[in-house]
C-alpha positions as CSV (number, residue, x, y, z in Angstrom):
1,M,-39.2,-66.3,-77.0
2,R,-41.9,-64.2,-76.7
3,R,-43.0,-66.1,-73.0
4,R,-38.9,-65.4,-71.8
5,A,-39.3,-61.4,-73.2
6,A,-42.4,-60.7,-71.6
7,R,-41.0,-61.6,-68.7
8,L,-37.9,-59.9,-68.5
9,A,-40.1,-56.6,-69.0
10,R,-42.0,-57.5,-66.3
11,V,-39.0,-57.2,-63.8
12,A,-37.3,-55.1,-65.5
13,G,-40.9,-52.8,-64.4
14,V,-40.7,-53.8,-60.8
15,L,-36.9,-53.5,-59.9
16,P,-35.7,-50.0,-60.2
17,L,-31.9,-49.6,-62.0
18,V,-29.2,-49.0,-59.3
19,P,-26.5,-47.4,-61.3
20,L,-22.9,-48.0,-60.5
21,L,-21.6,-44.5,-59.8
22,G,-17.8,-44.9,-58.2
23,G,-19.8,-47.0,-55.5
24,C,-22.2,-44.7,-55.0
25,A,-25.6,-45.7,-54.1
26,A,-28.5,-43.1,-55.6
27,I,-30.4,-41.6,-52.6
28,P,-34.2,-43.5,-52.5
29,A,-36.9,-41.1,-53.4
30,G,-38.7,-39.2,-50.8
31,E,-35.3,-39.2,-48.3
32,Q,-33.3,-35.9,-48.1
33,E,-29.8,-35.9,-47.9
34,R,-28.4,-35.7,-44.8
35,S,-24.6,-34.7,-43.5
36,P,-22.8,-37.1,-41.4
37,T,-22.8,-37.1,-37.7
38,A,-19.9,-34.6,-36.4
39,V,-17.9,-36.5,-33.7
40,A,-17.3,-33.5,-31.3
41,A,-13.5,-33.4,-30.1
42,A,-13.0,-33.7,-26.3
43,P,-12.6,-30.5,-24.6
44,L,-9.0,-29.8,-23.1
45,P,-8.6,-29.9,-19.5
46,Q,-8.5,-26.6,-17.9
47,P,-7.1,-25.6,-14.2
48,S,-9.4,-25.8,-11.7
49,N,-10.4,-22.5,-9.5
50,A,-9.6,-23.9,-6.5
51,D,-6.2,-24.7,-7.9
52,Q,-5.1,-21.1,-8.8
53,P,-4.1,-18.8,-5.5
54,A,-6.2,-15.7,-4.8
55,A,-4.2,-12.3,-5.4
56,V,-2.6,-9.8,-3.2
57,V,-5.5,-7.1,-3.1
58,L,-4.9,-3.5,-2.3
59,D,-7.0,-0.8,-1.3
60,G,-5.5,1.9,-3.2
61,P,-2.5,2.7,-5.3
62,A,0.9,2.7,-4.2
63,V,2.4,6.5,-4.0
64,Q,5.5,7.9,-2.8
65,G,5.3,9.3,0.9
66,G,1.8,7.5,0.9
67,V,0.5,4.2,3.0
68,V,-2.3,1.7,1.6
69,L,-4.3,-0.9,3.4
70,G,-4.5,-4.3,1.6
71,T,-5.6,-8.0,2.2
72,A,-3.2,-10.8,1.6
73,P,-4.6,-14.1,0.1
74,A,-5.8,-17.2,2.7
75,G,-3.2,-19.2,4.3
76,T,-0.5,-16.4,3.8
77,R,2.1,-17.5,6.4
78,A,4.8,-14.5,5.1
79,L,4.6,-11.2,3.3
80,T,7.1,-8.9,2.2
81,L,7.9,-5.9,0.4
82,N,11.2,-5.8,-1.7
83,G,11.9,-8.3,0.8
84,V,11.1,-6.8,3.9
85,A,8.4,-8.6,5.9
86,V,5.4,-7.3,6.5
87,R,3.2,-8.1,9.4
88,V,-0.2,-9.7,8.4
89,A,-3.1,-9.4,11.0
90,G,-5.3,-12.5,11.2
91,D,-8.3,-11.4,9.4
92,G,-5.6,-10.8,6.1
93,R,-5.2,-7.6,6.6
94,F,-1.8,-5.5,6.3
95,L,-0.3,-1.9,6.1
96,L,2.1,-0.8,3.6
97,G,4.2,2.6,3.6
98,F,6.6,4.1,0.6
99,D,9.0,6.2,1.3
100,R,9.3,9.9,-0.1
101,D,12.3,8.7,-2.3
102,A,10.5,4.9,-3.0
103,G,11.7,3.6,-6.5
104,A,8.8,3.5,-9.6
105,S,7.9,-0.1,-8.6
106,A,8.0,-2.8,-5.5
107,A,7.3,-6.5,-5.2
108,L,4.6,-7.8,-2.8
109,V,5.5,-11.1,-2.3
110,A,2.8,-13.6,-0.3
111,T,3.9,-17.1,0.5
112,L,1.4,-19.4,1.1
113,A,1.2,-22.6,3.7
114,D,1.4,-24.9,0.9
115,G,4.8,-23.2,-0.1
116,R,3.6,-21.5,-3.1
117,T,3.9,-17.5,-3.5
118,V,1.8,-15.1,-5.1
119,T,4.4,-11.9,-6.5
120,R,2.6,-8.9,-7.2
121,T,4.3,-5.8,-9.0
122,L,3.6,-2.3,-7.8
123,T,3.6,0.4,-9.9
124,V,4.7,3.6,-7.3
125,A,2.9,6.9,-8.6
126,S,6.1,10.2,-8.1
127,R,5.1,13.1,-6.7
128,G,6.5,16.6,-7.6
129,W,8.3,18.0,-4.2
130,R,9.0,22.0,-2.9
131,I,12.5,22.5,-4.2
132,E,14.2,25.7,-3.0
133,R,17.5,26.6,-4.4
134,L,19.8,29.0,-2.5
135,D,22.6,29.3,-4.7
136,S,23.7,32.8,-2.7
137,L,23.6,30.8,0.8
138,P,25.9,28.4,2.2
139,R,24.6,25.0,4.2
140,I,24.0,25.6,7.8
141,S,27.2,26.1,10.3
142,Q,28.6,22.9,11.9
143,P,26.7,22.0,15.3
144,S,27.4,23.6,18.7
145,A,29.4,21.4,21.0
146,E,26.6,21.2,22.8
147,F,24.4,19.6,20.0
148,A,27.1,17.2,19.3
149,R,26.9,16.0,23.0
150,R,23.5,15.6,23.3
151,R,22.5,14.3,19.6
152,P,23.7,10.8,19.9
153,A,21.6,9.7,23.2
154,E,18.4,11.4,21.5
155,L,18.6,9.8,18.4
156,A,18.9,6.4,20.3
157,Q,15.5,7.1,22.0
158,I,14.0,7.9,19.0
159,A,15.4,4.6,17.6
160,A,14.1,2.1,20.3
161,A,10.7,3.9,20.4
162,R,10.4,3.4,16.6
163,R,11.6,-0.5,17.2
164,I,8.4,-0.8,19.5
165,D,6.0,-2.5,16.8
166,G,3.1,-3.6,19.2
167,D,-0.6,-4.6,18.8
168,A,-2.5,-1.0,18.7
169,D,-5.0,-1.1,15.8
170,G,-4.8,2.5,14.7
171,W,-3.4,1.9,11.4
172,R,-6.3,0.6,10.3
173,Q,-8.4,3.8,10.8
174,R,-9.2,7.0,8.6
175,F,-6.5,9.5,10.6
176,V,-7.5,12.9,11.9
177,W,-5.5,16.0,11.9
178,P,-4.2,16.5,15.7
179,A,-4.4,20.4,15.0
180,T,-5.7,22.3,12.2
181,G,-5.0,25.5,11.3
182,H,-2.2,27.1,8.7
183,I,-0.5,24.5,6.9
184,S,3.1,26.4,7.0
185,G,5.5,23.7,6.2
186,L,5.2,20.7,3.7
187,F,6.1,17.3,3.7
188,G,9.4,16.7,1.2
189,A,10.1,20.0,0.8
190,Q,14.1,20.5,0.2
191,R,16.7,23.1,0.1
192,I,19.6,23.3,-2.3
193,Y,22.7,25.4,-0.7
194,R,25.0,26.0,-3.4
195,G,24.5,22.6,-5.1
196,E,24.0,20.8,-2.0
197,P,21.1,19.4,-1.3
198,G,19.8,19.8,2.7
199,S,17.5,17.2,4.6
200,Y,14.2,17.3,3.1
201,H,11.6,18.6,5.4
202,S,10.4,15.0,7.2
203,G,6.4,16.2,8.4
204,V,4.1,18.6,8.3
205,D,3.8,21.7,10.0
206,V,0.5,23.6,11.4
207,A,1.0,26.8,12.4
208,V,-1.0,27.7,15.3
209,P,-0.7,29.4,18.6
210,T,1.1,28.1,21.4
211,G,-1.2,26.1,24.1
212,T,-3.5,24.9,21.3
213,P,-4.8,20.9,22.1
214,V,-3.0,18.3,20.2
215,V,-5.2,14.9,20.1
216,A,-4.3,12.1,18.6
217,P,-5.1,11.1,15.2
218,A,-5.8,7.7,15.4
219,D,-5.6,5.0,18.4
220,G,-1.8,3.8,19.8
221,V,0.3,3.1,22.5
222,V,2.6,6.2,23.7
223,I,6.2,5.0,23.0
224,L,8.1,8.1,23.6
225,A,7.3,11.1,26.0
226,A,10.4,13.2,26.3
227,D,11.2,14.1,29.7
228,T,13.1,17.1,28.7
229,P,13.2,19.2,25.5
230,F,15.6,17.5,23.0
231,T,17.8,19.9,20.9
232,L,15.8,19.8,17.7
233,E,12.8,18.4,18.6
234,G,11.9,20.3,21.6
235,N,9.3,18.3,23.7
236,L,8.8,15.0,21.6
237,L,5.9,12.9,21.6
238,M,6.0,9.7,19.7
239,I,2.7,7.1,19.6
240,D,2.9,3.7,18.0
241,H,-0.7,3.2,16.0
242,G,0.5,-0.7,14.8
243,Y,2.3,-2.4,12.2
244,G,4.6,-0.4,11.7
245,L,3.2,3.2,11.7
246,N,4.2,5.5,14.5
247,S,3.5,9.3,14.7
248,A,5.8,12.0,16.4
249,F,4.8,15.6,17.8
250,L,7.3,18.1,17.4
251,H,7.9,21.4,19.3
252,L,4.9,20.6,22.5
253,S,4.7,23.6,24.7
254,R,3.8,20.4,27.3
255,I,2.9,16.9,27.1
256,D,-0.1,14.9,28.5
257,V,0.4,11.1,28.2
258,A,3.2,8.6,29.9
259,V,5.2,6.1,27.5
260,G,2.9,2.8,27.7
261,Q,-0.6,4.7,27.9
262,R,-3.0,3.7,25.5
263,V,-4.7,6.7,24.0
264,R,-7.7,6.5,21.3
265,Q,-8.4,8.9,18.5
266,G,-9.6,12.3,19.3
267,Q,-8.4,12.4,22.8
268,S,-6.0,15.4,23.7
269,I,-2.7,14.3,24.4
270,G,-0.8,17.6,24.4
271,A,-0.4,21.4,23.2
272,V,1.6,23.0,20.6
273,G,4.8,25.0,21.4
274,A,7.8,26.0,20.0
275,T,10.4,24.3,22.1
276,G,13.6,22.9,20.8
277,R,14.7,24.5,17.2
278,A,11.5,26.4,16.3
279,T,11.1,29.6,14.7
280,G,7.4,30.4,16.1
281,P,4.5,28.0,17.7
282,H,3.9,25.2,15.5
283,L,3.3,21.3,15.3
284,H,5.7,19.4,13.4
285,W,3.7,16.2,12.8
286,G,5.9,13.3,11.4
287,M,5.5,9.6,10.5
288,K,7.0,6.7,9.6
289,W,6.4,3.0,8.7
290,N,9.0,0.9,9.1
291,E,12.0,3.1,7.9
292,A,9.4,4.7,4.8
293,R,9.2,8.7,6.3
294,I,5.6,9.1,5.0
295,D,3.3,12.3,4.6
296,P,0.5,13.0,7.0
297,L,-1.2,14.8,4.6
298,L,-1.8,11.7,2.7
299,V,-2.9,9.7,5.4
300,A,-5.3,12.7,7.0
301,G,-6.6,13.8,3.9
302,E,-7.3,17.4,3.2
303,M,-7.8,19.6,6.1
304,S,-11.0,20.8,7.3
305,R,-11.6,23.3,9.4
């Protein structure tokens, strides 16, 4: 018995006791507890940047009466502004114009070669206009018979000229003033006669003496040079700057260029006068982008003299 007891004691002194605590084994001495290795979840697939078409980029804000240059995404095969086609140059550059009465927003949509579309909603900044209310005066009297006879043919010539949209690159340039002097009439100004609105002023008037040279504000092609004075515009000259943008110069005393002639920015094109319906010598400079009337003051910037 003593031999058996001694043998059991020797076994107990050599082998550590392993308690059974819910099936968990004790941590051997000298080892630190380690957390189980975490298994990282597989990341969700992210769309490749290559799958996302580039955005339509504008160089500035959209403003009533203003223009802005932009760049279309690579591969654009069509661009529209409120559903109207916009010309895009080979390098992706384009021009937008916003009428004096343009709405608060506009939809610009680029259609890519693969059929996808890129849409950008533009916020068009509104402007305040000089409104003069003449409650004691009626609107101008009915036009004369001579005016009524001549005017349709004049308007047809103007409309035909504006339909010309050539390859001139003047639309890319920073425009200069065709004449410098006192600004006597602002774009967008309007008179209200006894509550009835008259037509708003469609250009900028620069009051300078008769004979003052008029220069091309940007490169372009002459699309109209009146042979005889028009009833309202007098000696009228129009220049296409390309991609829907054109300039009109009214009341000239003379015209120095011919239809189809290419002109360069700063080149002399005529002289200031008071022909047509004018109360004194001045240059009326009007601009249009497609059907939108544009404020030349926003295109040429502040006049420096």
